[in-house]
N, C-alpha and C positions, 0 to 999 in steps of 0.2 A: 504494499499499500504506499502510495506517495502522499505526502502531506506538505502543502506549501504554506509557510508562515512568513510574516514580515515583522521583524523585530531587530533591535540593535544588539548584535552579539558581543558578549564580553570577551576578555582575554582567554578565559577558560574555554568558551565556545569555539573560539578560533583555533585553540590548541587541539581540541577534540576533532574539529573538522579537518585540520591539517593531518592529524594522526590517521583519520579514516581514509584520507586520500593517499597517504603514503603506504599504508599497510593494507593490501588487498584482502588479507586473511581476516582482518578486523572488521571489514565491511559487512560481515554477516550480522546475525541477530545481536551478538554481544556489543558490537560498536553502536548499533542503533539504540539498544537499551541504555547504554551509557549516556549517549547524547540526550535521549528522551528524559532520562532521570534528571540530568543536569538542568534542562530547560524547565522541567516541571517544578523542581524545588527551588531554583534560583531566579527564574524569570516569571513573576506572577502575572505580568501583562500577557504572556503567552497562554497561560492556563485560563485566565479570564476571557481571552478572545475565543478559546475553544469552547468554554462553557456557554458563552453568549451565542455561539452558532448552533448549539444543540436545540432541537425543537422542544418547546415547553409542553409538558403534558398536563392536562387537567386532571382533577381528582377522578381516579378510576371508580372508586366506590363512594359516591356522593349520596349518602342516605339522609333524607330530610329530617328524620327523627334523631340523628346523631349530630347534634350541634351544641 
């Protein structure tokens, strides 16, 4: 799955991207996990943009007597 995001990468982001480009063996799941973990925990603007894009669900069980 490809995911396109627009944000300002920090030094660690750039280092991870550089490492991914240099090591073809790291481009597998482990490299993706490392980068995804980094942007999830260190770049709240990325997480918030992803959350904003998810469709909002209404209450599945909306019982009128349960209020």
